[in-house]
N, C-alpha and C positions, 0 to 999 in steps of 0.2 A: 585342744589346747592354742590360744591364737599368741601371734606376734612371731618374731623372728625365730622363739626354740619349737616351733611346732614340730612334734612327734611325727605323727602321721595324720591320716585326713580322718580315717578311721579310731574306733579304741585302742588305747595303747595298753596292751595286757602284760600278764605276767610271761606270759612265753614270748613273746617282745622283748622284753628287758633280759630276759636269758640269753637270747641272741645276741643282743646289742652286747651284755657282757663278755659271751664265747669273741666276738668278734674285736672288742676292743681291748681285750685281753692279748690277744694275736698280737695285733696291731701294734699295741703296746710293749710287748718284748722285741718285738723285729725296732721299734723306732726305738732305743734303746743307745743299740752301740751307733748307733746309724748317726744320730746327734751328736754322739761324742767323736764320733771320725770326722762327720763334717765341719765340728768347730776346727777339729785339728787340722782340715785342710784347710781351713780359712783363713789360721795364724794367729787362732784365741784359742783360750783355754777351754778344756773338754765340757765344764761346767755351763759354760754357758750354752752349748749347743742344747742341752736337756734343758734348763729354763728357756728356752725357746721352746721346744718340743710341748713344754708341759702350759706354758700360757697360750702360745699362738696358737695350738693344736686345738686348745677346748673353743677361744673366743673363734677362730675358723667354724668351729665344729656348730656355732650357736649362731651368730649371723652372718655364714658364707649361705651364697646361694647353689648350693650343693649338697645336697642332704648325708652324702655319703663322703663328703670331702677330707681327708687325714691332711692337716697343714703342721709344719717343722722346716726344718733347716734343711734343703736338698742341693743334689751335684751342680745344680746350673746355676744355684750361687756364687758357688768356689773360688771362680777366677775374681769376678767383680769383688769381692771381699776379700779375699786373699789383698789383691790391688791397691785396695783402700788401707787395710791396717799398712801394708807397707807404707803406703804415700804420706797417710796423716797418722794411722795409729785406732788404737781400740776406742779412744772414745768419741772421737770423730766418727768413727764406724756407725756409734749408738744414735748420733744426731743424722746421721745421713739415710738409716733405719727411719728413725720418726719420721723425717721428713717426706721418705720416700712413700712412708704410708699416709701422709695426709694428700701426698701427689692421687693413689690410687684410689681413697674417698673422692677425690674432687673428679676423677676420671668416669665413678661410678656414678655419679649423681650426674653428671654431664651422658652419661651413655654412651662414654667411650667404647666399654665392653662389647657392644654390637661391634664394631669395628674391628677390631683384633681380630675377628672370623676373617677376616682379608687376607690378612698374612700367608702371602703363598708359601705353599709347604715343602718346597724343597729350600726356602731360609730356612724353618723351622728345623728340618732333618740336618743341614748345614750347619747350624748354630750347636747345635745340642751332640752331633755326632764332636765335633769343634771342643767343646765340654769335656765330652770323654777321655777325649785325649789328654787333655790339659792333667785332668784329676786321675786319669791312669801314671803317667807321666812322674807325677806330685809323688806318688809313692815310692817310688825306685828307690829313693835313699833310706824312709823305712825298712822296706823289704830286704833292703840288701847291710843294714845296722849302717848305713854311713854317718861320720858325726862330722859337724864343723859345716853341714852345707845352709850356706847363705841362699834366702828367698829374694828373690826381683820379680818383677813385673813380664818383665820379656824368659818367652819361653826358650829362644836362645841361649840367653844367658842361664835359667836353671839349666839347660842341659850341662851346657858347660863345667858347672858347678859338677855337675855328679859324675862326668867324664876326669874333672880335677882329683876326685873324692875316691872315686873308685875302686882303687888300688888298695883303699883301707878295709874292707868289706870287709864283716863281721859275720863269720861262717854259724852264730849260735843264731842271729837276729834270722841267718834265714834257714834254719831248719826250722824254727818257729813260725816262720810264716811259711813255710812248707806244709806243716801239719796241719796249721789253721786251713791252709787252700786246701789240702785234702779234706776234710771234714766237711768242709764249705759247698764243694764238690759232691761228696759221697751219702750225706743225709739228706738231701732230695729223693732219690733214689732207694731210699732204705726206709726213714720215715721222711713220707711226702708232706705232714701237715707239721713239720717241726722245724722251726726257723731255722735253717741250716750256720746264717750268721752268728746265733748266740751259741751253737753248740762248736763251735768251731775257734772261736773269741776264749770258752770255756775253757775246754781242754788243751788250747794252746798255750793259756793261759796258768793252768795249773804246772805244768811242763815246765813252763817256763820261773815258775816261783822256784819249784824246789829242785830243778836241775841246777838252772843258771842263773842264779840268784843276782848274781854282779857284774854279769857278761853281758846282758841286753838290756836296754834302754825301755822305761815303763813310761806310763803316764806321771804316776808320784813324781819320778827323779827328770822327768822333764818340767812338768807343770806343778808341779806340790799338791797336796793332798785334794778330794774333792770336797766339800761341805755337804754335810747332809742336811740343807736347809737351803731356801729360795731366799735370795739376796733381798735387802732394803729397799724400797721405794727412792730413786735417785736420779732427779731431771736434769737431764744433759744442761751444758752452760751453752744458752741464749746470746748468741752475738751475729749481727748484718753482717759481719766479717767473717763468720764462720759460715752461717749458712749457703751466703756468695760462694766461697770455697767447694761446698758441699753438695751444691743445687743438683750440677751435672751429675757425681754419683750416684744424686739418692733418685735424680728421673731416670738412670740406667736402672738399678734398682727397681723401680714401680716399676717399668715396661716389662723387664724379662720375666719379673714377678707375678704381671698381669699373663702373660702371655703364658708361662706357666702354667698357673692354675686354672686358668680355662682351658689348655688342653686336657687336664687332668680331669676337670670337670667334663668335659667333653669325653672321655675315655668312661668314666662314670658312670655317664647317661647310656654310653654303648652298651654295657656289659648289664646297666642294671636296668633298662628299657625306662629312664623315667628322663626328665629334660629340666635342665640348670637357669637358673637366673643369673646371665650373665654381669648384669651392671652389680646385682646383688651380693657377686662374689667380688668384684671387685671391692666392693666398700666392707663386706668382711674382712677381707686381705687387710684393707686399709687401718681397718681398727683395729687387728691383729699388730700389725708392724708399729702402728701408735703406741701401744702399750707397751707391749715385748721387751725395746730397750729402756723403756723406765725400771725394769727390775732384771737388766742387766744381758739382754738377749739377743740375738742378731736377726738381722732379714728372715723373713721365712714366707714360703706360701704353698701351695698346695702339692702335694707329691703323689705321683701318679702311681708308682710301684706299689705304696702303702692304704692307696685312695683303694686301687684294685685289691688288693688282699683282703680287705674289710669287707668290701662287696661280697669279694667271693667265700669271706668266713661268714657267710651269712647276718649282715648288718640290714639292722630295718629302718633305721631311724637315726639322728642327729647325734642320737643319744651314744653309740658305737666314739666316736670321735670325740664325746665330751670324757669317757671311759678310760679309752686309752690314752688321754691327756694324766688323768687320774692315776693311772695304773703306772706310767713313767715320775710321777709325784711320789706314789710310795717307794717303787726304788730308790729314788733320791734319799728320801726320808731314815729306811732300813739297811741300806746297801753299797750308800757313796765308800765306803771308806775300802772296800773291796775294788772298786773300780779301778784306783792306784795301781794295781798290783800289776794291771794289763798289758803289756808287753806293746811297744809301739809297733813291732814287726806282725802281731796280730791285728793292729788296725787297717794296716799294711793292704791287706786280701780281700778285709771286709770291703775297700774301697775299691779296690781294682776288679772287684764283680761287679760294684755299681754301676761302674765307666762302662764294663764288656757291655752291662744289661742297658743301658741306656743308649747306646751307640748308633741303634739305629741301621744298624749294619744291613738288613736286609733292605730296607726302604731305599739307603744308601747307595746299594748296587744297582738295583731295578733302574730309580733314577740316573744313575752313569748310562747303564745301557741304551736310553733314550737317543744320549748320541747328540740334545739337541739345546735350544735356549736354557732347557729349565736344568740340563745338566751345568753348566757353566753358569748358572745363579747357585746352583748346589756346593759347587768345587772354590770359586769365589768364596760364599758364605763361610765356608770351612775351613780355607785359608787364612779369611781376615780373621777368624774364632780365635786360631791359633796363632796365630803370630801379631796381633794386634790386640783388640778389645772384642766384646760381643758385643758395645754400643755400635763400633765402626761394621763392625761384619753385617750385622742387621740394616744398620743404613743403606750400607752399599749394597746388601742383597734383595733390599726391597727397592732402591733405583734402578737399578740394573732390572727385575723385575716390571718395574715400568715401563722402561726405553724399550725391553724387549718383546714388552705388550702393544704399546704405540705401533711399533715396527709390524706387527702382524694386525693391527687394525687397519691399518694402508691399505691393504692388499685385499678384503673382506668388508662386506656389510655386518654394519653390530645392530644386532637383532636379538635381545636377550628376555626373550619370554617363555613361559612354559604355561600350555591354553591345553584346557580338559577337553576335547574331543566329543561330540553327542554319544555319549556309552551308557551301557546299561549297569546296574548296581552292581552285579556281580566281574564286569568288563568295564576296567576304564582305563583310555585311548588318553593318550599324551603325546601331542608336538610339540618336538622342542627346535625352536627356530635361534639359529645362532651359534657360538661357541659354546663350550665348557669349559668355562675357565675360573680363575681362584675368585674372582670378583664377581660371579654369576654361582658359585657351588654351592654356598650356602643357602640363595633364594631356590636352585632345582631343587634341592632335598626339601624344603621347608614345601613351596608350595605343593609337589606332588605329595609331599604325607600326608598335610593338610586338605585335597582336596578331594583324598582317595575315599570311595565310598568304603565306610566299616565290612559291608558285606564283599567287600569284591577277593573273585576269586583267581582273576587273572590281570596283570598291569600289562599293557604295550606301550612301549617309547617309540613312537616315531621320530626316529631320526635320520631323516632324511636330509635335514636343513641342518646339519649340526656337522662344520668344518673342520675343528679339533676338540678336543676335548685332553686339559690338562692333568698333571699327578693328582691337583689338588681336588679337583672335580671327580678324579676319578675314586678319588676316598668316600665323597659323597656319594657317590653312584652307589658304592658298597655298601652306606649305611642304608642306603633305600632298596637296594635288595634285601639285605638281612631285615630290616622291617618289613618285607614284601615276603620273607618267606618265615620272620617267627609270626610274623599272623597265617600260617598256611597257605598260602598264597605262592603264585606264581607271575613270575618276570618274562618277557617278552622282548627281546629288542625287532625292531622292523625296521628294513631300508639304511641302516647305517652303512656310514661309506667305508669300504675297505681298510682307509690306513684308519678307521678308528678303530675296526674290527682287530685289525694287528697289532697296536698299541694295548689294546684291553685283552691280548694273548702275551703278550711281556707277564704282566701282573697273574693275581689270581682271579683279576673282574670275571677272563672270559668263562674259566672251567666252572665259575659259581652259578652263572647264569645258564650254562649247557650248550654244547652246541647243536642242539637239536632246537633250541629255543631263539637262534638267529633266523630271523626271514628276510627273504630280498622283494617281498611287497608286504603291503598293509593287508590287505585281505586275505592274503594266504596266515597270517599271524591268529587273524579275527577268525577265521576259518577254522586253526587249530585251537582256539578258544574255546569255541563252541562244542568244538567237542568235550571239553575239559567243565565246564559249568552245573551247575545243577538244574536241567529244566524244568523239572515240578516248582521250583521257584519263580522262575520266571511268567508263569501264569499270571494275568492281570498287571501286568506290566505297561508302564504307559513310555520307557522312555526305549528306543528303534536303534540301533546302533546300525542294524543292515537289518536286510529283510530278512534274511534268517531269525535274526533277533524276535521282527513283526511274529512269522510261525512259529515261534517258540512262547509266545507271550497268550499263544490264542490255545485256550483249551480243548478245542477240537483237534488239533493239532500234534497237543500233549497226549490224546488219545490213542 
C-alpha cells in the first residue's frame, strides 16, 4: 500500500491486524482519562480533549513521519494553552491552534525538522521538568477540593491562590484523591498490563458516586454533561487583527509541538529500531492541528508515554494509531454520560502521576552533578519555564547554550568529523576528531551507524582527539552502543582522555560499554578485537587493518 498510509513494506496480514487491534485498544483506553485531564488542566471542557484525541490521533497516525506515533493532547502543552485561554479565551485558542498547524506544515516543507535535533538536551530536560512542576502544582486545588480558585498565568499568583483557599479544604475530596492514587500505584504491581489510571478513576468514581454524591465536585457539576457526539464543523473567525494578536502564541505552540513530537518519534525509533522522517512528522502534526480546531479540538502533538506503550503492546503499523482514535470515538458515543460522574479529585492523581513520570528527574540530577555550563543551562531553562513561559525559557536556554559553546570554541580547535579508518568487515575503527557536543552529536551517530559494515563484530572508537563530550552527545553515544549491542556486536573505546572517561562514569554509559572495553592505545584495542572475531570468515579478505589482519586473511595461517 503506497502513500501516507503505508502499513509496512511487506504484506499486512490478519495477524498484524490482531496485534494492532490489541495495541490500539490498550492505548485508546489509556488515552481517554488523559484526554479529559489535559483539557481540564488547560482550562477548557473535558470533551475538547476527547475530540483532539480522536481527530488528531487518527490524522497523525496516517500522515506523520513515525509509524508508531500516538498523537493527542499532552502535558507539555498545558502551560501554554492555559495561558492562551486565560488571556484570550477558548475561541482564540482554536485559531491559535490552526495557525500553529500551518506553521508546522511550513516548517516541514522547508525541512526545519532536521534542525530541531540540534536543541541541546539540557534545554529539553529543563523545560520538561518545569512543565511537570506546573502540571503537578496545578492539580493541588482539585486534590484538596479547594473551591473559588482563580487561575492565573503567573506561577506565584497560582500558589498564592492555593495558600489563601487552603483552610477550606474538602476532606471528601482528599479521600477520593487518595483512593485513586492508591490504585494507580498498586495496580501495576498486581496487574502490570492493566492501565492503572483507568482502575483508579473507575473505583474512586464509584465510591464518590455512592458515598459522597453531594460532597465533591465532578466533571458534570463543573463543566456540564459530556455530549456523546462529535461537534459540527466550525471555521474560526478569521481577521487580520486576530491573526496578529495570536501569531506569537501560535508560534510557541508550533515550536513546542514540533520539539515534543520529534522527541516522541526518537523514543519510538529507539524502542522499535525504526527510523522516522522528521520533516514528514512535522507536516503530519501540522495537518492534524489545522483540522482539529475545526471540530472544537485543542492543539495536539506526539505523546511519548502513549507512543512507547503502543510499541510495547505489540503494534506493527500505523493502523494501531488509527484504531486508538476509533476506540476513543466509540467510548465517546457509548459512554459519554458516565464520564460526567468522574470527580475532579480523581483527575488530580492522574495528572500528578503524569507530571512525576515526565519530570526526567534522573536526567535532571545527572546533569546537575556535572556542575558545569550544561548545569547552568538546565537550571536557567527550568526556572524560566516555571516563573515566566516555555517560549522564553527555550529561547533563553538556547541563547545561553550558544554563548557557552562559543566560549568553549575559543580555547580549542574545531574539527567535527567522524572518519572511518582502514578496517576490515569484522572490525570497524572510527577516529573522532574534535568535540562531541549538541551541534555534532546527531552527525556522529548517523555517520557511525551508516558507515559500519553490516557484518562488523567489533566497533572501535578512537577518541584521542576528543576534548569534551556533552550530555546531548552522550545520549547519541548511548544510541550507538545500543545499536551495536542489538546487532550482537561489541564497542571498544581507545585512547579516550581521562576526563572523558570520568564524565562517562557519572552516567550509565561507562557501565554499558564495560570497564574492560576501554583501552589506552588503539593497537591494544585491535589486538583484543582480533581475539573476538571469527577468523575463518577472514579468509580471502582484502581489507587489512593490521599485519595480524593480513595473517588472518591467509588460508595458510588459518590452517
